[in-house]
KESETI-508405 format. One record per residue (C-alpha): x negated, z, y negated; residue in one letter; chain. Coordinates in steps of 0.02 Angstrom, whole numbers. Layout:
PT:X:Z:Y:A:A
...
This chain:
PT:-206:-4258:768:M:A
PT:-317:-4106:793:S:A
PT:-280:-3934:724:N:A
PT:-290:-3882:542:N:A
PT:-238:-4048:467:K:A
PT:-156:-4066:297:R:A
PT:-3:-4175:278:L:A
PT:91:-4238:126:V:A
PT:269:-4283:178:V:A
PT:370:-4389:58:K:A
PT:558:-4388:92:I:A
PT:655:-4534:19:G:A
PT:813:-4519:-85:S:A
PT:927:-4600:43:S:A
PT:876:-4469:173:L:A
PT:893:-4317:59:V:A
PT:1056:-4372:-23:T:A
PT:1147:-4458:122:N:A
PT:1130:-4626:34:H:A
PT:1169:-4558:-139:G:A
PT:1320:-4450:-97:R:A
PT:1238:-4286:-153:G:A
PT:1117:-4172:-63:L:A
PT:1129:-4178:127:D:A
PT:1103:-3995:172:R:A
PT:1101:-4021:362:P:A
PT:966:-4154:341:A:A
PT:860:-4041:229:I:A
PT:885:-3897:353:A:A
PT:817:-4014:489:E:A
PT:661:-4053:383:W:A
PT:634:-3868:357:A:A
PT:644:-3839:545:R:A
PT:519:-3977:580:Q:A
PT:399:-3920:443:V:A
PT:409:-3742:510:A:A
PT:362:-3809:682:K:A
PT:215:-3908:612:V:A
PT:156:-3756:514:R:A
PT:164:-3649:671:S:A
PT:40:-3771:751:L:A
PT:-85:-3731:613:G:A
PT:-59:-3877:493:H:A
PT:-32:-3873:304:D:A
PT:119:-3967:237:V:A
PT:163:-4019:60:V:A
PT:332:-4100:28:L:A
PT:364:-4233:-104:V:A
PT:552:-4245:-116:S:A
PT:665:-4367:-206:S:A
PT:849:-4330:-237:G:A
PT:858:-4239:-405:A:A
PT:946:-4380:-499:I:A
PT:1073:-4413:-360:A:A
PT:1114:-4227:-351:E:A
PT:1126:-4214:-540:G:A
PT:1246:-4361:-546:M:A
PT:1358:-4276:-419:Q:A
PT:1355:-4110:-513:R:A
PT:1397:-4200:-676:L:A
PT:1536:-4301:-593:G:A
PT:1452:-4468:-628:W:A
PT:1490:-4608:-504:T:A
PT:1375:-4738:-582:Q:A
PT:1187:-4715:-600:R:A
PT:1156:-4715:-789:P:A
PT:1035:-4837:-870:H:A
PT:985:-4740:-1025:S:A
PT:827:-4636:-1015:M:A
PT:900:-4475:-1087:H:A
PT:1048:-4478:-966:E:A
PT:931:-4505:-817:L:A
PT:825:-4360:-878:Q:A
PT:979:-4250:-900:A:A
PT:1037:-4292:-723:A:A
PT:863:-4251:-655:A:A
PT:861:-4083:-746:A:A
PT:1032:-4033:-676:V:A
PT:993:-4100:-502:G:A
PT:825:-4013:-491:Q:A
PT:917:-3845:-486:M:A
PT:1018:-3895:-333:G:A
PT:872:-3979:-245:L:A
PT:761:-3825:-254:V:A
PT:905:-3708:-211:E:A
PT:940:-3801:-48:V:A
PT:757:-3815:2:Y:A
PT:728:-3631:-34:E:A
PT:876:-3570:69:S:A
PT:836:-3688:216:C:A
PT:654:-3633:226:F:A
PT:704:-3450:206:R:A
PT:797:-3464:372:E:A
PT:625:-3492:452:H:A
PT:545:-3348:357:G:A
PT:451:-3468:244:M:A
PT:427:-3468:56:R:A
PT:433:-3622:-54:T:A
PT:371:-3664:-229:A:A
PT:433:-3797:-348:Q:A
PT:296:-3903:-427:V:A
PT:344:-4036:-554:L:A
PT:208:-4162:-595:L:A
PT:191:-4315:-705:T:A
PT:65:-4454:-681:H:A
PT:-16:-4390:-842:A:A
PT:-50:-4222:-756:D:A
PT:-156:-4312:-627:L:A
PT:-242:-4429:-751:A:A
PT:-308:-4286:-858:D:A
PT:-460:-4209:-772:R:A
PT:-427:-4032:-827:Q:A
PT:-243:-4036:-776:R:A
PT:-294:-4125:-615:Y:A
PT:-407:-3979:-566:L:A
PT:-275:-3852:-619:N:A
PT:-142:-3938:-513:A:A
PT:-262:-3950:-366:R:A
PT:-309:-3765:-377:S:A
PT:-125:-3713:-385:T:A
PT:-75:-3818:-234:L:A
PT:-223:-3761:-128:L:A
PT:-186:-3580:-174:T:A
PT:-3:-3601:-124:L:A
PT:-56:-3675:44:L:A
PT:-178:-3532:74:S:A
PT:-33:-3412:46:L:A
PT:73:-3502:175:G:A
PT:194:-3568:43:V:A
PT:271:-3743:57:I:A
PT:255:-3835:-110:P:A
PT:406:-3946:-148:I:A
PT:341:-4078:-270:I:A
PT:441:-4196:-376:N:A
PT:400:-4303:-525:E:A
PT:442:-4210:-686:N:A
PT:581:-4334:-727:D:A
PT:642:-4234:-876:T:A
PT:486:-4274:-978:V:A
PT:418:-4440:-914:V:A
PT:428:-4583:-1036:T:A
PT:425:-4729:-914:D:A
PT:586:-4786:-832:E:A
PT:629:-4672:-686:I:A
PT:625:-4775:-525:R:A
PT:654:-4719:-346:F:A
PT:488:-4799:-298:G:A
PT:389:-4680:-407:D:A
PT:386:-4542:-278:N:A
PT:291:-4654:-156:D:A
PT:154:-4667:-287:T:A
PT:167:-4481:-323:L:A
PT:149:-4445:-137:G:A
PT:-13:-4546:-132:A:A
PT:-81:-4460:-289:L:A
PT:-44:-4288:-215:V:A
PT:-129:-4343:-52:T:A
PT:-285:-4385:-151:N:A
PT:-269:-4227:-256:L:A
PT:-273:-4105:-110:I:A
PT:-377:-4217:5:E:A
PT:-240:-4225:136:A:A
PT:-277:-4307:303:D:A
PT:-115:-4403:311:R:A
PT:28:-4462:201:L:A
PT:194:-4475:293:V:A
PT:325:-4579:204:I:A
PT:496:-4545:279:L:A
PT:620:-4682:241:T:A
PT:781:-4758:310:D:A
PT:694:-4902:401:T:A
PT:587:-4898:559:D:A
PT:429:-4944:464:G:A
PT:349:-5101:395:L:A
PT:409:-5265:470:Y:A
PT:315:-5431:472:S:A
PT:460:-5499:366:A:A
PT:627:-5436:303:D:A
PT:721:-5400:467:P:A
PT:889:-5429:382:R:A
PT:842:-5608:339:K:A
PT:723:-5650:481:N:A
PT:778:-5612:659:L:A
PT:602:-5642:723:G:A
PT:529:-5503:614:A:A
PT:427:-5377:713:T:A
PT:378:-5198:673:L:A
PT:196:-5181:620:V:A
PT:132:-5040:731:R:A
PT:-41:-5021:654:E:A
PT:-146:-5104:519:A:A
PT:-282:-5067:394:R:A
PT:-208:-5002:231:A:A
PT:-323:-5123:137:S:A
PT:-254:-5279:224:D:A
PT:-192:-5393:82:P:A
PT:-61:-5476:193:S:A
PT:38:-5312:201:L:A
PT:104:-5333:24:E:A
PT:167:-5507:68:E:A
PT:257:-5435:220:M:A
PT:334:-5301:109:A:A
PT:418:-5436:6:G:A
PT:323:-5419:-158:G:A
PT:388:-5330:-312:A:A
PT:559:-5412:-297:G:A
PT:595:-5339:-126:S:A
PT:777:-5293:-99:A:A
PT:735:-5153:23:I:A
PT:781:-5000:-80:G:A
PT:753:-4970:-264:R:A
PT:565:-4943:-249:G:A
PT:562:-5046:-91:G:A
PT:435:-5065:47:M:A
PT:308:-5135:-75:I:A
PT:285:-4965:-161:T:A
PT:253:-4886:9:K:A
PT:118:-5014:54:V:A
PT:36:-4992:-117:V:A
PT:46:-4802:-95:A:A
PT:-41:-4817:74:A:A
PT:-180:-4918:-7:K:A
PT:-198:-4785:-142:R:A
PT:-200:-4642:-15:A:A
PT:-334:-4734:85:A:A
PT:-452:-4720:-63:R:A
PT:-475:-4536:-23:S:A
PT:-483:-4572:164:G:A
PT:-303:-4529:212:A:A
PT:-202:-4628:339:D:A
PT:-19:-4666:299:T:A
PT:129:-4673:417:V:A
PT:289:-4761:359:I:A
PT:427:-4707:476:V:A
PT:613:-4677:488:S:A
PT:663:-4501:444:G:A
PT:805:-4516:568:N:A
PT:688:-4515:719:V:A
PT:719:-4350:811:P:A
PT:579:-4223:787:D:A
PT:478:-4353:692:V:A
PT:351:-4236:610:L:A
PT:299:-4136:765:P:A
PT:289:-4301:862:R:A
PT:174:-4378:730:L:A
PT:62:-4225:743:I:A
PT:47:-4263:929:K:A
PT:-7:-4441:883:E:A
PT:149:-4523:955:E:A
PT:153:-4707:900:P:A
PT:308:-4700:790:I:A
PT:336:-4812:639:G:A
PT:192:-4902:552:T:A
PT:19:-4824:544:L:A
PT:-87:-4890:401:L:A
PT:-265:-4831:428:R:A
PT:-389:-4786:292:A:A
PT:-557:-4871:288:Y:A
PT:-666:-4718:254:A:A
PT:-673:-4535:300:T:A
PT:-597:-4421:165:P:A
PT:-764:-4348:112:L:A
PT:-854:-4516:113:A:A
PT:-717:-4596:7:A:A
PT:-718:-4453:-119:R:A
PT:-907:-4453:-133:K:A
PT:-911:-4642:-155:Q:A
PT:-789:-4621:-300:W:A
PT:-904:-4491:-378:L:A
PT:-1060:-4597:-350:A:A
PT:-978:-4748:-432:D:A
PT:-920:-4648:-583:H:A
PT:-993:-4732:-736:V:A
PT:-942:-4614:-874:Q:A
PT:-1038:-4451:-860:L:A
PT:-979:-4304:-965:G:A
PT:-1148:-4220:-977:G:A
PT:-1304:-4162:-885:R:A
PT:-1342:-3998:-797:I:A
PT:-1528:-3958:-782:L:A
PT:-1558:-3858:-624:I:A
PT:-1707:-3762:-555:D:A
PT:-1811:-3809:-402:A:A
PT:-1717:-3688:-289:G:A
PT:-1548:-3762:-334:A:A
PT:-1616:-3939:-314:A:A
PT:-1675:-3896:-139:E:A
PT:-1508:-3814:-96:A:A
PT:-1413:-3971:-150:L:A
PT:-1529:-4100:-70:K:A
PT:-1572:-4014:94:V:A
PT:-1443:-3877:119:G:A
PT:-1287:-3973:67:G:A
PT:-1237:-3822:-38:K:A
PT:-1126:-3802:-192:S:A
PT:-1208:-3785:-363:L:A
PT:-1199:-3603:-418:L:A
PT:-1222:-3546:-599:P:A
PT:-1379:-3448:-552:I:A
PT:-1473:-3609:-516:G:A
PT:-1438:-3685:-688:V:A
PT:-1578:-3692:-818:A:A
PT:-1482:-3775:-961:S:A
PT:-1331:-3882:-1006:I:A
PT:-1328:-4045:-1104:E:A
PT:-1173:-4125:-1178:G:A
PT:-1001:-4069:-1230:N:A
PT:-886:-4088:-1080:F:A
PT:-723:-4013:-1019:E:A
PT:-679:-3938:-851:R:A
PT:-658:-4077:-724:G:A
PT:-784:-4196:-802:A:A
PT:-909:-4288:-692:V:A
PT:-1083:-4223:-736:V:A
PT:-1259:-4264:-677:A:A
PT:-1371:-4133:-595:C:A
PT:-1551:-4155:-654:I:A
PT:-1699:-4088:-554:A:A
PT:-1851:-4007:-642:P:A
PT:-1945:-4174:-633:D:A
PT:-1808:-4259:-736:G:A
PT:-1726:-4360:-597:T:A
PT:-1539:-4360:-566:E:A
PT:-1517:-4294:-389:I:A
PT:-1328:-4269:-384:A:A
PT:-1167:-4282:-482:R:A
PT:-1000:-4197:-466:G:A
PT:-841:-4126:-543:L:A
PT:-883:-3972:-645:V:A
PT:-769:-3819:-633:N:A
PT:-806:-3754:-809:Y:A
PT:-819:-3838:-980:G:A
PT:-987:-3851:-1069:A:A
PT:-959:-3696:-1176:H:A
PT:-917:-3586:-1025:E:A
PT:-1056:-3666:-921:S:A
PT:-1185:-3618:-1052:R:A
PT:-1123:-3439:-1050:Q:A
PT:-1137:-3419:-861:I:A
PT:-1295:-3527:-835:A:A
PT:-1429:-3430:-741:G:A
PT:-1310:-3289:-697:R:A
PT:-1242:-3232:-529:A:A
PT:-1068:-3293:-478:S:A
PT:-1011:-3110:-470:S:A
PT:-1044:-3098:-659:D:A
PT:-927:-3242:-707:I:A
PT:-773:-3135:-733:E:A
PT:-868:-3006:-837:T:A
PT:-942:-3143:-948:I:A
PT:-790:-3257:-969:L:A
PT:-649:-3133:-941:G:A
PT:-582:-3239:-797:Y:A
PT:-645:-3335:-647:V:A
PT:-584:-3509:-595:D:A
PT:-709:-3541:-457:E:A
PT:-869:-3454:-403:Y:A
PT:-962:-3620:-398:E:A
PT:-1006:-3726:-549:L:A
PT:-984:-3880:-439:I:A
PT:-910:-3863:-264:H:A
PT:-1000:-3960:-128:R:A
PT:-839:-4056:-86:D:A
PT:-840:-4121:-265:N:A
PT:-1026:-4161:-267:L:A
PT:-1124:-4311:-205:V:A
PT:-1312:-4310:-180:V:A
PT:-1388:-4474:-242:L:A
């Protein structure tokens, strides 16, 4: 893996909580040491950590995992305090700052909240802060399952356009069959994330391997691949696992994506059927998008059509009436009309704030 890569590392419950016995501080201290080493090599790292419910249960003196939603949510709320406390103190020993980010699937389904979450995480990374992400278990309405954080890891990978999702678990990786039932099962070293036979190997939805099981990890890899990210499923007990993965050591199971990150993202934009509106641009802006591969700046906008919110997919229309590009817009229709035709340096004066200096960033724009 070359320099300046971005990793999302998901740490499973059994690793963080010593198989449910409460937070394993020495283990978390070891993750902090490894992440600090990876950061020192010039890579960005975001952690998605399980463990809040198990820690909450221990703090509340509960020996059995509750079944009722409100008790699970209460345990998560109590446990979240301990989880963040331990991560913060372990990273502080390496002179690093951390931030807690609680997300729900709804945050990433809503375009405006999606862009807000993305901006926050990218800002934290630019400041050298390690985001510790967990599902916001205290407000989710679906049943809380251990497998959810695999999905969350994949969604965060897509959100920040990470190069790789690393799923740390208590098994060596994905086996051709359940190794506890089939002695001939072999470790899958490498495969395409899109290979349909992987789900069969993972045992289907009824897999007994963990609460979420291997199946959620395989599905997460497939989801991460949509934005061009590879996934590694590997044992968190392998010594120095993260720095070794950075050096491309063949540890665990590597599930490769089938497109480059930018190509995958742009394909998603090109295939987007529902357009929020149209932005009519001048000849100079059209040339900059088509030939220069530039972002769309407010100064190149002639007029705005439609009533869209920040994060909507909009069409960019050239002076001759043809759609030449489409992308995710950084400002809603009302704000876009106010700043249309104006210099980026005027945005803050006009709106009273500035989210981005581009109306559509080139990474969120595809030329048709």
